[in-house]
C-alpha positions as CSV (number, residue, x, y, z in Angstrom):
1,M,22.1,12.8,-7.1
2,M,19.7,10.1,-5.8
3,W,17.3,9.5,-3.0
4,E,16.9,6.9,-0.4
5,G,13.9,5.6,1.5
6,C,13.6,7.1,5.0
7,G,15.0,7.8,8.4
8,V,13.2,6.3,11.4
9,Y,13.1,7.0,15.1
10,G,11.4,5.7,18.2
11,V,11.7,6.6,21.8
12,R,10.2,5.8,25.2
13,V,10.9,8.2,28.1
14,K,10.2,7.7,31.8
15,R,9.3,11.3,32.4
16,G,8.1,14.1,30.2
17,D,7.1,13.8,26.5
18,A,8.5,11.8,23.7
19,L,7.9,14.5,21.0
20,P,11.0,16.6,21.7
21,Y,13.2,13.5,21.4
22,L,11.5,12.5,18.1
23,Y,11.8,16.0,16.7
24,W,15.6,16.3,17.3
25,G,16.3,12.6,16.5
26,L,14.6,13.1,13.1
27,L,16.1,16.5,12.5
28,A,19.5,14.9,12.7
29,Q,18.5,12.5,10.0
30,N,16.6,14.9,7.7
31,H,19.1,14.1,5.0
32,R,17.5,10.7,4.6
33,G,14.1,12.1,3.6
34,H,12.9,15.6,2.4
35,Q,9.5,14.8,1.0
36,S,7.5,14.3,4.2
37,Y,7.9,13.9,8.0
38,G,5.6,12.7,10.7
39,F,5.2,11.6,14.4
40,A,2.9,9.1,16.2
41,V,2.6,9.2,20.0
42,Y,0.8,7.0,22.4
43,N,-1.4,8.4,25.1
44,S,-4.5,6.3,25.7
45,G,-4.4,5.6,22.0
46,I,-2.3,6.5,19.0
47,K,-2.3,10.1,17.7
48,V,-0.6,10.9,14.4
49,F,0.7,14.1,12.8
50,R,2.1,14.0,9.2
51,E,3.2,16.8,6.8
52,L,5.0,17.3,3.5
53,G,8.5,18.8,3.2
54,L,11.4,19.1,5.5
55,I,11.1,19.2,9.3
56,P,10.5,22.9,10.1
57,P,12.1,25.0,12.8
58,I,10.7,24.1,16.2
59,L,8.8,27.3,16.6
60,H,7.0,26.8,13.3
61,L,6.3,23.1,14.2
62,G,4.7,24.2,17.4
63,S,2.2,26.4,15.6
64,K,0.9,23.6,13.3
65,P,-2.6,22.3,14.2
66,G,-2.5,18.9,15.8
67,I,1.0,19.0,17.2
68,G,-0.4,20.0,20.6
69,E,-2.2,16.7,20.8
70,L,1.0,14.7,20.7
71,S,1.7,14.4,24.4
72,G,2.8,11.0,25.6
73,R,5.9,9.1,26.8
74,V,6.3,6.8,23.8
75,G,6.4,7.6,20.1
76,I,7.8,7.0,16.7
77,G,8.7,9.2,13.7
78,N,9.8,9.3,10.1
79,V,11.4,11.4,7.4
80,R,10.6,10.0,3.9
81,Y,11.6,9.8,0.3
82,A,9.3,7.7,-1.9
83,T,10.7,4.5,-3.3
84,S,7.3,3.0,-4.0
85,G,4.0,4.6,-5.0
86,A,3.4,7.8,-6.9
87,C,5.0,11.2,-6.2
88,D,2.1,13.6,-6.8
89,E,1.0,15.7,-3.8
90,A,-2.0,13.5,-2.9
91,S,0.0,10.3,-3.0
92,L,2.8,11.8,-0.9
93,R,0.3,13.0,1.7
94,R,-1.4,9.6,1.8
95,D,1.9,7.7,2.0
96,A,3.7,10.0,4.5
97,M,4.7,8.0,7.7
98,P,4.1,6.9,10.3
99,I,1.3,4.8,8.9
100,H,-1.5,4.1,11.4
101,I,-4.1,1.4,10.8
102,S,-6.7,-0.3,13.1
103,H,-8.3,-3.7,12.4
104,G,-10.1,-6.3,14.4
105,G,-9.8,-4.4,17.7
106,N,-6.1,-3.9,17.3
107,S,-4.2,-0.7,16.3
108,I,-0.7,-0.2,15.1
109,A,1.6,2.5,13.7
110,I,4.8,1.9,11.9
111,S,7.8,3.9,10.5
112,L,9.6,2.1,7.7
113,N,13.0,2.5,6.0
114,G,13.3,0.0,3.1
115,N,11.5,-1.5,0.1
116,I,9.6,-4.7,-0.4
117,V,10.6,-6.6,-3.6
118,N,7.6,-8.9,-3.8
119,V,5.2,-5.9,-3.3
120,K,3.1,-6.7,-6.3
121,S,1.9,-10.1,-5.0
122,L,1.4,-8.7,-1.5
123,R,-0.7,-5.9,-2.8
124,E,-3.0,-8.4,-4.5
125,E,-3.5,-10.1,-1.2
126,F,-3.6,-7.2,1.3
127,G,-5.0,-4.3,-0.8
128,N,-3.6,-2.1,-3.5
129,A,-4.0,1.4,-1.9
130,G,-0.9,3.1,-0.6
131,S,2.8,2.4,-0.3
132,D,4.5,-0.8,0.9
133,A,4.3,0.6,4.5
134,H,0.5,0.4,4.3
135,I,0.8,-3.3,3.2
136,I,3.2,-4.0,6.1
137,C,0.9,-2.4,8.5
138,R,-2.0,-4.6,7.3
139,M,0.1,-7.7,7.4
140,L,1.2,-7.0,11.0
141,L,-2.4,-6.4,12.1
142,Y,-3.7,-9.6,10.4
143,G,-0.7,-11.5,11.7
144,I,-1.3,-10.4,15.3
145,Q,-5.0,-11.3,15.0
146,E,-4.3,-14.8,13.6
147,E,-1.2,-15.6,15.5
148,G,-2.3,-14.1,18.8
149,S,0.9,-12.1,19.6
150,L,2.9,-9.2,18.3
151,E,6.0,-11.4,18.1
152,E,4.4,-14.0,16.0
153,G,2.8,-11.4,13.8
154,I,6.2,-9.9,13.1
155,R,7.7,-13.3,12.5
156,R,5.1,-14.0,9.9
157,C,5.8,-10.7,8.2
158,M,9.5,-11.5,8.1
159,E,8.8,-14.9,6.5
160,R,6.6,-13.5,3.8
161,M,8.3,-10.3,2.8
162,E,11.3,-10.2,0.5
163,G,13.3,-7.0,0.6
164,S,14.7,-4.5,3.0
165,F,12.9,-3.3,6.1
166,S,14.1,-1.6,9.2
167,I,10.8,-0.9,11.1
168,I,9.9,1.0,14.3
169,G,6.4,0.5,15.5
170,L,3.9,1.4,18.2
171,T,1.0,-0.7,19.3
172,G,-2.4,0.5,20.5
173,E,-1.4,-0.5,24.0
174,G,1.8,1.6,24.0
175,T,4.4,-1.0,23.3
176,L,7.4,0.3,21.3
177,F,9.1,-2.2,19.0
178,A,11.8,-2.3,16.3
179,F,12.8,-5.1,13.9
180,K,15.0,-5.6,10.9
181,D,14.8,-7.9,7.9
182,P,16.9,-11.1,8.0
183,Y,19.5,-9.6,5.7
184,G,20.0,-6.4,7.6
185,F,20.0,-4.2,4.5
186,K,19.2,-0.9,6.3
187,P,20.8,0.5,9.4
188,L,18.9,0.6,12.7
189,C,20.6,1.1,16.0
190,Y,19.4,1.4,19.6
191,G,20.6,3.5,22.5
192,R,19.9,4.7,26.0
193,G,20.5,7.8,28.0
194,G,19.1,9.3,31.2
195,D,15.4,8.5,31.2
196,A,15.0,7.3,27.6
197,D,15.4,4.3,25.4
198,A,15.5,5.0,21.6
199,F,15.9,3.4,18.2
200,S,17.3,5.3,15.2
201,S,18.4,4.7,11.6
202,E,21.7,6.4,12.4
203,S,23.7,7.0,15.6
204,V,23.5,10.8,15.1
205,G,19.9,10.6,16.1
206,L,21.0,9.2,19.4
207,D,23.9,11.7,19.8
208,I,21.7,14.8,19.4
209,N,19.6,13.6,22.3
210,G,22.6,12.9,24.5
211,M,22.2,9.1,24.3
212,E,24.8,6.4,24.2
213,R,24.7,4.0,21.2
214,M,24.3,0.5,22.6
215,G,24.6,-1.4,19.3
216,E,23.0,-2.3,16.0
217,I,19.8,-4.3,15.8
218,Q,20.7,-7.6,14.2
219,P,19.2,-9.0,11.0
220,G,16.0,-10.9,11.8
221,E,15.9,-9.5,15.4
222,L,13.0,-7.9,17.3
223,L,13.5,-5.5,20.2
224,M,10.5,-4.4,22.4
225,V,10.3,-1.7,25.0
226,N,7.3,-2.1,27.4
227,G,7.4,0.0,30.5
228,S,10.9,0.1,31.8
229,S,12.0,-3.3,30.3
230,L,13.8,-3.9,27.0
231,S,13.5,-7.4,25.5
232,R,15.3,-8.9,22.5
233,E,14.4,-12.0,20.4
234,Q,15.9,-13.4,17.2
235,L,12.8,-14.2,15.3
236,I,14.3,-15.3,12.0
237,P,17.9,-16.6,11.5
238,C,20.3,-14.5,9.5
239,R,21.8,-16.8,6.8
240,R,23.8,-14.0,5.2
241,R,24.2,-10.3,5.9
242,A,23.6,-7.8,3.1
243,F,24.2,-4.3,4.5
244,C,23.7,-1.6,1.9
245,A,27.1,-0.6,0.6
246,F,25.9,2.7,-0.6
247,E,25.4,3.9,3.0
248,F,29.1,4.4,3.4
249,A,29.5,6.4,0.2
250,Y,26.4,8.6,0.1
251,F,23.4,8.2,2.4
252,A,24.8,8.4,6.0
253,R,26.1,11.4,7.8
254,P,29.9,11.3,8.2
255,D,29.6,11.4,12.0
256,S,27.4,8.3,12.1
257,I,28.8,4.9,13.1
258,F,28.4,1.7,11.2
259,D,30.1,-1.5,12.2
260,D,32.0,0.4,14.9
261,R,33.6,2.9,12.5
262,Y,32.7,6.5,11.8
263,V,31.6,6.9,8.2
264,Y,34.0,9.8,7.7
265,E,36.9,7.4,8.4
266,V,35.7,5.1,5.7
267,R,35.2,7.9,3.2
268,R,38.7,9.2,3.9
269,D,40.1,5.8,3.1
270,F,38.1,5.8,-0.2
271,G,40.1,8.9,-1.2
272,V,43.4,7.2,-0.2
273,N,42.5,4.2,-2.3
274,L,41.6,6.3,-5.4
275,A,44.9,8.4,-5.2
276,S,46.9,5.2,-4.8
277,R,45.1,3.1,-7.5
278,Y,45.2,5.9,-10.1
279,S,48.5,7.5,-9.0
280,E,49.6,8.2,-12.6
281,T,46.4,10.1,-13.4
282,A,46.6,11.9,-10.1
283,S,50.2,13.0,-10.8
284,R,48.9,14.9,-13.9
285,C,46.8,17.2,-11.7
286,D,47.6,20.5,-9.9
287,M,45.0,20.2,-7.2
288,V,42.1,18.2,-5.8
289,I,38.5,19.5,-5.2
290,S,35.4,17.7,-4.1
291,L,31.8,17.9,-5.1
292,P,30.4,18.7,-1.7
293,E,29.5,17.5,0.8
294,T,29.6,13.7,0.8
295,A,32.9,13.7,-1.1
296,N,34.7,16.1,1.3
297,D,36.2,13.4,3.5
298,A,37.3,11.3,0.4
299,A,38.9,14.5,-1.1
300,Y,40.9,14.9,2.1
301,G,42.2,11.3,1.9
302,F,43.0,11.8,-1.7
303,H,45.0,14.9,-0.8
304,E,46.9,13.1,2.0
305,E,47.9,10.2,-0.3
306,S,48.6,12.2,-3.4
307,G,50.2,15.2,-1.9
308,L,48.1,17.5,-4.1
309,P,46.7,20.6,-2.4
310,W,43.1,20.3,-1.5
311,E,41.3,23.4,-2.7
312,M,37.8,24.2,-1.3
313,A,36.9,25.7,-4.7
314,T,33.4,24.3,-4.7
315,R,30.9,25.4,-2.1
316,R,27.4,24.0,-1.5
317,H,24.5,26.4,-1.2
318,R,23.3,25.3,2.2
319,Y,19.7,26.3,1.8
320,V,19.1,24.7,-1.6
321,T,17.8,21.5,-0.1
322,Q,15.9,19.9,-3.0
323,R,17.4,16.6,-4.3
324,A,17.9,16.9,-8.0
325,F,17.2,13.2,-8.5
326,I,13.5,13.6,-7.8
327,M,12.7,16.5,-10.1
328,G,11.4,16.7,-13.7
329,A,14.1,17.2,-16.3
330,E,13.9,21.0,-16.5
331,D,13.5,21.5,-12.8
332,R,16.3,19.1,-12.1
333,K,18.6,21.0,-14.4
334,N,17.8,24.3,-12.6
335,I,18.3,22.7,-9.1
336,I,21.6,21.1,-10.1
337,Y,23.0,24.4,-11.4
338,R,22.1,26.1,-8.2
339,K,23.2,23.5,-5.6
340,V,27.0,24.2,-5.9
341,N,28.9,27.4,-6.4
342,I,32.3,27.3,-8.1
343,L,35.1,29.7,-7.2
344,K,36.3,30.5,-10.7
345,S,39.5,32.2,-9.9
346,R,40.8,29.1,-8.1
347,I,40.0,26.9,-11.1
348,A,41.3,28.8,-14.1
349,G,44.2,27.2,-15.9
350,K,44.4,24.2,-13.5
351,R,44.4,20.5,-14.1
352,I,41.9,19.3,-11.5
353,A,41.2,16.0,-9.7
354,V,37.5,16.1,-8.9
355,V,36.3,13.7,-6.2
356,D,32.7,12.7,-6.1
357,D,30.7,10.0,-4.3
358,S,28.9,8.4,-7.2
359,I,27.5,8.8,-10.8
360,V,24.0,7.6,-11.3
361,R,22.2,9.4,-14.2
362,G,25.2,11.7,-14.8
363,D,23.1,14.9,-14.8
364,T,24.7,16.4,-11.7
365,T,28.3,15.4,-12.8
366,R,27.7,16.7,-16.3
367,S,26.6,20.0,-15.0
368,A,29.6,20.3,-12.7
369,V,32.1,19.4,-15.4
370,K,30.5,22.0,-17.7
371,R,30.8,24.7,-15.1
372,L,34.4,23.8,-14.3
373,R,35.2,24.1,-18.0
374,E,33.5,27.5,-18.2
375,A,35.6,28.5,-15.2
376,G,38.8,27.7,-17.2
377,A,39.8,24.3,-16.0
378,K,42.5,22.9,-18.2
379,E,41.9,19.2,-17.5
380,I,39.2,17.5,-15.4
381,H,39.7,14.0,-14.0
382,L,36.8,12.5,-12.1
383,F,37.6,10.1,-9.2
384,I,34.4,8.4,-8.0
385,T,34.3,6.7,-4.6
386,F,31.4,4.3,-5.3
387,P,32.1,1.7,-8.0
388,R,30.3,2.0,-11.4
389,I,26.5,1.4,-11.0
390,V,25.3,-1.1,-13.6
391,G,22.0,-2.2,-12.2
392,P,18.9,-1.0,-10.4
393,C,18.3,-1.1,-6.7
394,F,15.4,-3.2,-5.3
395,Y,15.9,-2.4,-1.7
396,G,15.2,1.3,-1.1
397,V,17.2,3.5,-3.4
398,D,15.1,5.0,-6.2
399,M,17.2,4.1,-9.1
400,A,14.9,1.4,-10.3
401,T,15.5,1.0,-14.1
402,Y,18.5,0.2,-16.3
403,G,17.8,3.0,-18.7
404,E,18.4,5.8,-16.3
405,L,21.8,4.5,-15.2
406,I,24.6,5.9,-17.3
407,G,27.0,3.1,-16.0
408,A,24.6,0.4,-17.3
409,R,24.9,1.8,-20.8
410,M,28.5,3.0,-21.1
411,T,32.1,2.1,-20.2
412,P,34.1,4.6,-18.1
413,E,35.8,5.9,-21.2
414,E,32.4,6.5,-22.9
415,I,31.1,8.1,-19.7
416,A,34.0,10.5,-19.6
417,E,33.3,11.6,-23.2
418,E,29.6,11.9,-22.4
419,L,30.2,14.1,-19.4
420,G,32.9,16.2,-20.9
421,A,35.7,15.0,-18.6
422,D,39.2,13.9,-19.5
423,S,38.9,10.7,-17.5
424,V,36.5,8.9,-15.1
425,N,38.2,6.7,-12.5
426,Y,35.9,4.5,-10.4
427,Q,37.1,2.9,-7.2
428,P,37.2,-0.9,-7.8
429,I,34.8,-3.0,-5.8
430,E,37.6,-4.8,-3.8
431,D,39.1,-1.5,-2.7
432,Y,35.7,-0.1,-1.7
433,V,34.9,-3.2,0.4
434,R,38.3,-3.2,2.1
435,A,37.9,0.4,3.2
436,T,34.5,-0.4,4.8
437,G,36.1,-2.9,7.1
438,M,33.3,-5.4,6.3
439,K,33.5,-8.6,4.3
440,M,32.2,-8.6,0.7
441,E,29.7,-11.3,1.5
442,D,28.2,-9.1,4.3
443,L,27.4,-6.2,1.9
444,C,24.7,-5.7,-0.7
445,L,26.6,-4.8,-3.9
446,G,23.8,-5.7,-6.3
447,C,23.8,-2.4,-8.1
448,V,27.5,-2.7,-9.0
449,T,27.7,-6.5,-9.6
450,G,24.3,-7.3,-11.0
451,E,24.0,-10.1,-8.4
452,Y,21.4,-9.5,-5.7
453,P,21.1,-11.1,-2.3
454,T,17.4,-12.2,-2.7
455,P,15.9,-14.5,-5.3
456,T,13.0,-12.4,-6.5
457,A,15.3,-9.4,-7.1
458,N,17.6,-11.6,-9.2
459,M,14.6,-13.0,-11.2
460,L,13.2,-9.5,-11.8
461,A,16.6,-8.1,-12.9
462,R,17.1,-11.1,-15.3
463,E,13.6,-10.6,-16.7
464,M,14.1,-6.9,-17.3
465,R,17.4,-7.5,-19.0
466,E,15.8,-10.0,-21.3
467,R,13.0,-7.6,-22.2
468,I,15.5,-4.8,-23.0
469,L,17.3,-7.2,-25.3
470,R,14.0,-7.8,-27.1
471,G,13.7,-4.1,-27.6
472,E,11.1,-3.4,-25.0
473,K,11.2,-0.1,-23.0
474,E,11.1,0.1,-19.2
475,Q,7.9,1.6,-18.0
476,G,8.7,2.3,-14.3
477,R,10.0,0.6,-11.2
478,I,10.7,-3.0,-12.0
479,Y,9.4,-4.4,-8.7
480,E,6.1,-2.6,-9.1
481,L,5.6,-4.0,-12.6
482,L,6.8,-7.6,-12.3
483,D,6.7,-10.1,-9.6
């Protein structure tokens, strides 16, 4: 298991309050961030509420001190996992979003999904406290003050920051804005319905509020909602797209739309590809199961192509919500064991095709294989929708070192032996790309190719590989140590 940066949401309504839209829009995207959530609403100034944990039931939310002050027709929100900064409670509270800063008579709040690669040098210039969202907030305020307009301040940020950033913001005058980095790493769509205009990381945040998805914000583009008008401006040209390929396999909800396709359709095709590519291994199996829930659609496609019966012999414990990837070793082991229940009588004596979305550290998969063996599985063949991960991510997935990645250290055969499986069968990169419907040059595939879309990321990866060859140990996130 792994964790990604954030889910963002912003809305302006003609009548009533923005908060209910923010609440439901973020609840639909709570899978994108379990560590903290927050809202910022404009009403003669910006008022902010932030808290740790999952978004609570609405009755519990209403009883929290400070929520009653969030009345206003325009607002932004965030659900977060940390991909920069520390993860102790004090740091998580400090870095919870939206971030709100005032300077030089201007005020701004932002909600960020992404990660800045050149964060170390920017910290030296704009202050070391807080996450990269704090730095972006300061950069925007300084840029507005020096350039004289929001648009020019954002353009300046785009030019100076390297990395992924899909940002929704709110000015001290009540202007709602949204922009995306020139590569378009992270999703950010906009929609309209009834009396509201909204921005959302995923289209499900629009669906839940009864809005129609109007399209995706383009790389390097700025959208602003001021009063009843929506304006668009291409601030920085997009020289190449680099949409995060992992969104299709893991992060996004299956009922979200990317590039005009439902994610579940892409995942189903992943399963078809795996069954076709590894037909000989598949023919050895008696049935196919998935490690729920992101692999369910791929397991269905595998079942369709292979003809094997799809047994729902693994069930996710719905209310075990912690992500194993963020825990300490012992806690992670306990969470992994409790996340999935295995129906032992359906497994005993069977040769099983197990479909999963990815293997990062291998902890979750190792635990699942061990439990399937204990249930009496005769053979276990793993079919993995995402290609083998061989390098860290610099753009908002917290798999930041080579040492933690089992795929960076071992071949598929070695991984199978390490995990206790009979075989590990990764979907090839070309099959994966074809199923997305996008061009290979329009996707970020750095973690599976070792070649990154931006220059600093390539330099940092090369430097870290050289240090490892010299026998040095990685001490943390590469982009926070080197620049």
